[in-house]
C-alpha positions as CSV (number, residue, x, y, z in Angstrom):
1,X,130.8,56.8,145.8
2,X,132.7,59.0,148.2
3,X,135.7,60.5,146.5
4,X,138.0,59.6,149.3
5,X,137.2,55.9,149.2
6,X,139.9,54.4,147.0
7,X,139.8,50.9,145.4
8,X,141.7,48.6,147.6
9,X,141.7,45.3,145.7
10,X,144.6,43.9,143.5
11,X,147.3,46.3,144.4
12,X,150.9,45.7,145.2
13,X,151.6,46.1,148.1
14,X,148.1,44.9,149.3
15,X,145.8,47.2,151.3
16,X,146.9,47.5,154.9
17,X,144.5,47.4,157.8
18,X,144.9,51.1,158.1
19,X,143.8,51.6,154.5
20,X,140.8,49.4,155.1
21,X,139.8,51.2,158.3
22,X,140.2,54.6,156.6
23,X,137.8,53.5,153.8
24,X,135.3,52.2,156.4
25,X,135.5,55.4,158.3
26,X,134.8,57.4,155.1
27,X,131.9,55.2,154.2
28,X,130.3,55.5,157.7
29,X,130.8,59.3,157.6
30,X,129.1,59.5,154.2
31,X,126.2,57.2,155.2
32,X,125.6,58.8,158.6
33,X,126.2,62.4,157.5
34,X,128.5,62.9,160.5
35,X,132.1,63.9,160.3
36,X,132.4,63.5,164.0
37,X,129.4,62.0,165.8
38,X,128.0,63.3,169.1
39,X,128.9,61.5,172.3
40,X,125.5,59.8,172.2
41,X,126.3,58.3,168.8
42,X,130.0,57.7,169.2
43,X,129.7,54.0,170.2
44,X,127.4,53.1,167.3
45,X,129.6,55.1,164.9
46,X,132.8,53.3,166.0
47,X,131.0,49.9,165.9
48,X,129.9,50.5,162.4
49,X,133.4,51.4,161.3
50,X,134.8,48.2,162.9
51,X,132.1,46.0,161.3
52,X,132.5,47.5,157.9
53,X,136.3,47.2,158.1
54,X,136.0,43.6,159.0
55,X,133.6,42.9,156.2
56,X,135.9,44.7,153.8
57,X,138.9,42.7,154.9
58,X,136.9,39.5,154.4
59,X,135.8,40.6,150.9
60,X,139.4,41.5,149.9
61,X,140.7,38.1,151.2
62,X,137.9,36.3,149.2
63,X,138.3,38.0,145.9
64,X,140.2,36.2,143.1
65,X,141.6,37.6,139.8
66,X,144.0,36.5,137.1
67,X,145.0,40.1,136.5
68,X,148.4,41.1,137.7
69,X,148.5,43.5,140.7
70,X,148.4,47.2,140.0
71,X,151.2,49.5,141.2
72,X,149.8,52.1,143.6
73,X,152.1,54.8,142.4
74,X,151.3,54.3,138.8
75,X,147.6,54.3,139.5
76,X,148.0,57.5,141.6
77,X,149.8,59.2,138.8
78,X,147.0,58.2,136.3
79,X,144.4,59.6,138.8
80,X,146.4,62.9,139.0
81,X,146.5,63.1,135.2
82,X,142.7,62.6,135.0
83,X,142.3,65.3,137.6
84,X,144.5,67.7,135.7
85,X,142.6,67.0,132.5
86,X,139.3,67.7,134.1
87,X,140.5,71.0,135.5
88,X,141.7,72.2,132.1
89,X,138.5,71.5,130.3
């Protein structure tokens, strides 16, 4: 998985449309191999981002869990701690 795509489900506050679109953009960039597509591919690239963002929003709205929502800041701190641990090993 692309390192910049973060889990979006079961967080408080919930993922925003901007979070979902950013994840979709990263996914399309990874799959296509383009950071910025050529003018000839721009429309297809943007359409893919929109379709994946819509599918992601549908998925997030459909998922169910009994687990309490995670705190974004706490999870970010855990990720930073894991990163620091990897750097020192």
